Residue, then its C-alpha position, 0 to 999 in steps of 0.5 A: m500500500a502506498e504511503k499516505g500524507v505529505k512529507v518534506f525532506g529539508m535542511w533547516a538553513s536552506p532558503m530553497v526548502i523554505r519555499v516549500e514550507w511557505a507554500l504548504q503553510l499558505k494552503g493549510v496543508t499538514y505535513e511532516y518535516i524531516d531535517e536532513d544532515l547534508g553531510n550524511k544524507s538519509d537513505a530515504l532522501l537518496r531513494h526519493n531523489p537519486l538524481t540530484k540527491k538534494v533537498p527539498v523533496l516533497l513526498h505526497d502519498g508516497k510519490p516524490i517531487a524534487e526542485s523547489a519551484i516545481i514543488v511550489e507549483y505542484i502544491d498550488e495545483v493539487w490543493k486548488d481550493g486553498y490560498p491561490i499561489m499562482p496568478a489566475d491569469p495565464y499571462e501573469r502566470a507566465q510572467a511570474r515563471f519568467w521572473a522566477k527563472y530569472a531570479d534563480e538563474k541570474c540573481n542567485a548566482a550574482i548574490y552568492p559570491v558576495f558571501t566570500a568576496t573581499g576588498e575590490a572583488q567584493s565591490k565588483v560582486v556587490h555592484e553585479a548583484q545590485q544590477c541584477l536585483k534592480t532588474l528584478e525590482k522592476a516587477l515590483e513597481g506599483k505593487k506591495f508584493f510581486g504578486g500584487d496586493a497579496f503574497g504570491y508565487l514570485d514572493v514565495i520564490v524570492g522571499w528568502y532574500a528578505h531574511w538571508l540577504p541581510i545575514i549575508e551582508e552582516v557576515s561579509g560586511a557588504s551592503v547590497v539592498t539599500e534605500e538608495e540602490l534598491p528602495l522598492m526591494k528594501a520596503w518589500f523586505d519589511r512587508i515579506l517579514a510581516v507575513d504570518v506564514v513567513k514569520e512562523t517558518l523562518p529559521p532563527r536569525d541568530k542560529l543562521l547568522a552563526l552558521n554562516k559566519a562559521r561557513r565563511e571563515q571555513l571557506l576563506s581559510a581553505 
């Protein structure tokens, strides 16, 4: 008999996993959360995601789904009667997917180097990250959220910036999202962090800060 219910294989400090938790929380879906040790991955994780062996993995009635953005769309389609995550309009859905892909492929890749860069190299990568985020910020013009008046799909995809980016800034000593450079995104950070499901599921800031300080020191000393 197939396993029933919903499980999430994740790692507490992963911004990709938080997307899945937000989507499930928005829909009011009860789920079991399994926190993985990524240095010693469980047999269950490896069995359910043998290709990439990464978190998150959603297990729904025994069927595994991988990749966070795909999982979020799956959740919205399966639990149709709950909170609407994807836009109802086909054009708006296409736009949301476009910007989500842009953020994952361009912005995330521009943000990650800020974590370890120093000196002149840091100034360069900060500028590159800001330019990428300025492009993304255009999708926020005239809106409270990327989803309009309500927290939506693109907010779920990039909402981790509001919690993780300030930690990256503090650990690295860089300033990326400022009132001067990215005023709309800076204000959006405050609105994201005030959303109930976000507040209820974010990892503790002090714990995340300590982890990232240790990671940076390890990487710089390698």
